Structure formats: structure tokens, C-alpha cells
C-alpha positions as CSV (number, residue, x, y, z in Angstrom):
1,M,-0.2,0.0,0.0
2,E,1.6,3.3,-1.1
3,D,1.5,5.5,2.0
4,L,4.6,7.4,2.0
5,D,2.9,11.1,2.1
6,R,1.4,10.7,5.4
7,A,0.0,14.2,5.5
8,R,-2.1,13.8,2.8
9,E,-3.4,10.1,3.4
10,Q,-7.0,10.1,4.2
11,P,-8.0,8.6,7.3
12,G,-9.7,4.9,6.3
13,C,-8.7,5.1,2.7
14,A,-6.2,2.2,2.9
15,T,-8.8,0.1,4.4
16,Q,-11.6,1.0,1.9
17,I,-9.4,0.3,-1.2
18,L,-9.1,-3.1,0.3
19,R,-12.4,-3.9,0.9
20,T,-13.4,-2.7,-2.7
21,L,-11.1,-5.2,-4.0
22,E,-12.3,-7.7,-2.2
23,A,-15.8,-7.0,-3.1
24,F,-14.6,-7.4,-6.8
25,G,-12.8,-10.8,-6.2
26,L,-9.5,-9.6,-6.5
27,Q,-6.8,-10.9,-4.2
28,W,-3.3,-10.6,-3.1
29,D,-0.4,-12.8,-2.1
30,G,0.3,-12.8,1.9
31,A,0.1,-9.9,4.4
32,V,-0.8,-6.4,2.8
33,R,2.5,-4.5,3.8
34,Y,2.7,-0.5,3.6
35,Q,5.2,1.8,2.7
36,H,5.5,3.5,5.8
37,Q,7.0,0.1,7.1
38,H,9.8,0.2,4.9
39,L,11.5,3.4,5.8
40,E,14.5,2.0,6.8
41,A,15.0,0.3,3.9
42,Y,14.6,3.2,1.2
43,A,17.3,4.9,3.3
44,A,19.6,2.3,3.1
45,A,19.0,2.4,-0.7
46,A,19.4,6.0,-0.8
47,E,22.6,5.9,1.0
48,H,24.0,3.2,-1.1
49,L,23.7,5.7,-4.0
50,T,25.1,8.5,-2.3
51,R,28.0,6.5,-1.6
52,A,28.4,5.5,-5.0
53,G,28.3,9.1,-6.0
54,L,24.9,8.7,-8.0
55,T,23.1,11.5,-5.9
56,F,23.4,15.5,-5.5
57,P,21.5,17.8,-3.3
58,C,18.9,19.9,-5.3
59,S,17.2,23.3,-4.1
60,C,15.2,23.9,-6.9
61,S,11.4,24.4,-6.0
62,R,8.6,23.0,-7.7
63,R,7.7,26.6,-9.6
64,E,11.3,26.9,-10.6
65,L,11.2,23.4,-12.5
66,D,8.2,24.2,-14.0
67,T,9.4,27.0,-15.8
68,A,12.8,27.9,-17.7
69,T,14.7,29.1,-14.3
70,G,15.3,25.5,-13.0
71,Y,15.5,21.9,-14.5
72,P,16.3,18.6,-13.1
73,G,20.0,18.9,-13.1
74,T,20.1,22.5,-12.7
75,C,22.1,21.6,-9.2
76,R,24.1,18.8,-10.4
77,A,27.3,21.1,-9.6
78,G,26.0,22.0,-6.2
79,A,22.8,23.5,-4.7
80,R,22.0,27.0,-5.8
81,R,20.7,28.4,-2.2
82,S,21.1,27.2,1.2
83,G,18.5,25.4,3.3
84,P,16.6,22.4,2.9
85,T,17.3,20.5,-0.3
86,A,15.8,17.2,-2.2
87,L,17.9,14.3,-3.2
88,R,18.3,13.6,-6.7
89,F,19.4,10.8,-8.6
90,R,22.0,11.2,-11.2
91,V,20.9,9.7,-14.2
92,P,23.5,8.4,-17.0
93,D,23.8,10.8,-20.1
94,E,22.6,8.1,-22.7
95,T,19.5,6.6,-24.3
96,L,18.0,3.9,-22.6
97,T,15.8,1.2,-24.5
98,F,13.5,-1.3,-23.2
99,R,10.7,-3.4,-24.6
100,D,7.3,-3.0,-23.0
101,G,5.0,-5.9,-22.8
102,L,1.9,-3.8,-24.5
103,Q,3.7,-0.6,-25.5
104,G,6.8,-2.5,-27.7
105,C,10.1,-1.0,-27.9
106,C,10.5,2.2,-25.9
107,H,13.5,4.9,-26.3
108,Y,14.6,7.6,-23.7
109,D,17.0,10.1,-23.9
110,L,17.9,10.2,-20.3
111,S,19.4,13.6,-20.4
112,A,16.3,15.3,-21.6
113,L,14.3,13.2,-19.0
114,G,16.3,14.6,-16.2
115,D,17.1,13.4,-12.7
116,C,14.9,12.0,-10.8
117,I,14.0,13.1,-6.9
118,V,14.7,9.9,-4.2
119,R,14.2,11.9,-1.2
120,R,11.9,15.2,-0.9
121,R,13.3,18.2,1.1
122,D,10.7,17.5,3.8
123,G,12.6,14.0,4.2
124,T,9.9,11.9,2.6
125,F,11.4,9.3,0.2
126,A,10.1,9.5,-3.3
127,Y,7.9,7.2,-5.5
128,Q,10.1,6.3,-7.8
129,L,12.6,4.7,-5.3
130,A,10.3,3.3,-3.1
131,V,8.5,1.2,-5.9
132,V,11.6,-0.3,-6.9
133,V,13.0,-1.3,-3.7
134,D,9.6,-2.8,-2.8
135,D,9.4,-4.9,-5.8
136,A,12.7,-6.2,-5.1
137,R,11.8,-6.9,-1.2
138,Q,8.9,-8.8,-2.6
139,G,10.1,-10.6,-5.4
140,V,8.0,-8.9,-8.1
141,S,8.7,-10.2,-11.6
142,E,6.3,-8.4,-13.5
143,V,4.9,-4.7,-13.4
144,V,1.5,-4.2,-14.9
145,R,0.1,-0.6,-14.5
146,G,-1.1,2.2,-16.3
147,A,0.5,3.9,-19.1
148,D,0.4,7.2,-17.5
149,L,3.7,5.8,-15.5
150,L,5.2,4.8,-19.0
151,S,7.8,7.8,-18.5
152,S,8.8,6.7,-15.2
153,T,10.0,3.4,-16.1
154,P,13.6,4.9,-17.4
155,W,14.2,6.1,-13.9
156,Q,13.3,3.2,-12.0
157,I,15.2,0.8,-14.8
158,C,18.2,3.0,-13.8
159,L,17.6,3.1,-10.3
160,R,17.2,-0.8,-10.1
161,R,20.5,-1.2,-12.2
162,A,22.5,1.4,-9.7
163,L,21.4,-1.1,-6.4
164,A,22.1,-4.0,-8.2
165,L,18.5,-5.3,-8.3
166,P,16.9,-7.8,-10.5
167,E,15.3,-6.8,-13.6
168,V,11.5,-6.9,-14.0
169,G,9.5,-6.9,-16.9
170,Y,6.8,-3.9,-17.7
171,A,3.4,-3.7,-19.2
172,H,1.7,-0.5,-19.4
173,L,-2.0,-0.9,-19.8
174,P,-4.2,2.2,-21.8
175,L,-5.6,4.7,-19.7
176,V,-9.6,5.4,-19.8
177,V,-10.0,9.0,-21.0
178,E,-12.6,11.6,-21.3
179,P,-13.1,12.9,-24.9
180,D,-10.9,16.0,-23.8
181,G,-8.1,13.5,-22.9
182,R,-8.3,13.8,-19.4
183,K,-8.1,10.7,-17.2
184,L,-11.1,9.2,-15.8
185,S,-9.9,9.3,-12.3
186,K,-9.4,13.3,-12.8
187,S,-13.2,13.6,-14.2
188,R,-16.5,14.3,-13.0
189,R,-16.9,10.4,-13.4
190,S,-14.2,9.9,-10.8
191,V,-16.7,8.3,-8.3
192,P,-16.3,5.2,-5.7
193,L,-17.0,2.0,-7.0
194,D,-20.4,0.4,-6.2
195,P,-20.1,-2.9,-4.7
196,D,-23.6,-3.9,-5.5
197,Q,-22.7,-3.5,-9.0
198,V,-19.6,-5.6,-9.5
199,G,-20.8,-7.7,-12.0
200,P,-22.0,-4.8,-14.8
201,L,-18.8,-2.9,-13.7
202,L,-16.7,-5.6,-14.5
203,Y,-18.3,-6.4,-17.6
204,Q,-18.0,-2.6,-18.5
205,A,-14.1,-2.8,-17.8
206,L,-13.5,-5.6,-20.4
207,E,-15.5,-3.7,-22.7
208,L,-13.5,-0.6,-22.3
209,L,-10.3,-3.1,-22.3
210,R,-11.3,-4.6,-25.7
211,Q,-12.0,-8.0,-24.6
212,D,-15.4,-8.6,-26.5
213,P,-17.3,-10.1,-23.4
214,P,-20.3,-11.9,-24.7
215,P,-23.7,-10.3,-23.8
216,K,-24.7,-12.9,-21.7
217,L,-21.9,-12.4,-19.5
218,K,-23.3,-9.4,-18.3
219,L,-26.0,-10.9,-16.2
220,E,-23.5,-13.1,-14.3
221,R,-21.7,-12.8,-11.2
222,G,-18.5,-11.2,-10.7
223,S,-16.7,-14.2,-10.0
224,A,-17.8,-15.7,-13.3
225,I,-16.6,-12.7,-15.4
226,L,-13.5,-12.6,-13.8
227,D,-13.2,-16.6,-15.0
228,W,-14.4,-15.5,-18.4
229,A,-11.5,-12.7,-18.5
230,L,-8.8,-15.3,-17.1
231,L,-9.8,-17.8,-19.9
232,H,-10.5,-15.3,-23.0
233,W,-7.8,-12.3,-22.4
234,R,-6.4,-11.1,-25.5
235,R,-3.3,-8.8,-24.7
236,E,-2.7,-8.0,-28.6
237,R,-6.0,-5.9,-28.5
238,L,-4.2,-3.3,-26.5
239,H,-0.8,-3.5,-28.1
240,G,0.1,0.1,-28.7
241,V,-2.7,1.6,-27.2
242,R,-1.9,4.2,-24.5
243,E,-5.6,5.7,-24.2
244,L,-9.2,4.4,-24.4
245,P,-11.9,7.0,-24.9
246,I,-15.0,6.0,-22.3
247,S,-17.4,7.4,-24.7
248,A,-16.5,4.7,-27.3
249,V,-18.5,2.1,-24.9
250,L,-20.4,3.9,-22.7
251,G,-21.6,6.9,-25.0
252,S,-24.8,8.0,-24.1
253,R,-24.9,5.7,-21.2
254,S,-22.5,7.9,-19.4
């Protein structure tokens, strides 16, 4: 469970997420782990990178990074001002190529991507470092997630290599978006899933993911729909697809 930013965490949110997953028949292996339980491991990883000369303190503010007055890498030769600093990972000056299980061959100019934060100026460890350490600790071999995180993958591959951690495979699923391109999770339709509508919602998800579930499946229970999906999943229908407009399936029903 990702809960590094404790100040922004809503009380009860983690429990609600787990209960929703259970209601939709989605299970997990072993005990649920929380990122705030792994702070020592993140600190050790950051220290390893620092000893190897792969980090540097950065004093740039978010506003500066959003304008022409700063960019990830500005502080490589030293922080530009005194006071609290973030800790950035110094990425290699090269082009990184990897093959994604759904998006195909991906190329990234790491210099253009910039150096990523591994610890924020308030002392909070950053997502990029945390997920790399978590995946290694849990023996994760395949990472499947949304295409909005595809551009984070080069940083994570570099961090994994710098920490001498095992390689993993990646597959980035397309995002469901509004007609104007906004993520569904950021739109007016971003509402809690109704546990009393498990079957219809799972059916809609399969429609959106281009799996062509048979109409009769719409009346089945959630467990039956998941069983059908496991047997008939066609990943090739999503190759190279990064966005799926919700209007293509829901139309006037939305």
C-alpha cells in the first residue's frame, strides 16, 4: 500500500481500497505491506546511491522546475541556495531502450528526462525509489500498471541497476480518458465503485479493454466474469494503445 505522503492520506482510505478489491474478487498474496513500514530500506538504498556518487542535493522549487529558471540537473554542481534540499539521482547521459509488454520498444533520452528525486526536501522518500525497493523486497517479476507511468520506467530501471537489483518486466495498460483527454480518475466520473454493481462494472471494464465479452456475461456474478476474463484475455488487442476514450463504450449511458 503506497502511503509515503502521510500528511495527505485520508483516514480510512487504505481500508476502503482493500475492501473494494475484495468485493470485486481481487485478491493479494500474503499480508498487506505498507510503505511506511519500509522506511529503513529506503534510507539504506538512498545511502547506497550516495556512497556511489550517484546523488546530489537539489534546492530547486517546484515552481522553478515548471519554468525556464530551473530543471532536474540544475544543481548537479551544487545546490543553488542554502536551506533544505531534495536528494536527486544522477541519471546516465545516454539513451535507454526497453521493451514494454504492451507498448513495445520504448526509447528515452535520459538527459532530456532529467534527474529524479529520491528524497524530498521534507525528508519523505519519493515514489521512484520506494517502488523499486518494494518490488525487489517482494520478489516482483512483472509490473503491470497504467500508461501514465510509462515515462517513470526509465528512472526505475536506472535505479534498479544502480542498486544491483534484479530486472523486472513491464506492461503498461491504456488509460480510460474523457473526450478531452483527461484521465477518468480526474474527471466528474471519478466516483467510488459501487460494491452492489460488481458484475456490470467488471463487464464494462472488459468492454473498455477491448475484450469483447459476450452479452450474456453481463448478467453473471463477478466471479464468473473474472473466470471468463482469465480464459479469454487477448492482450494483443491493447498493443501500442495508451488511451481508451470512455465514450467509445459508454456513449449516452455515461
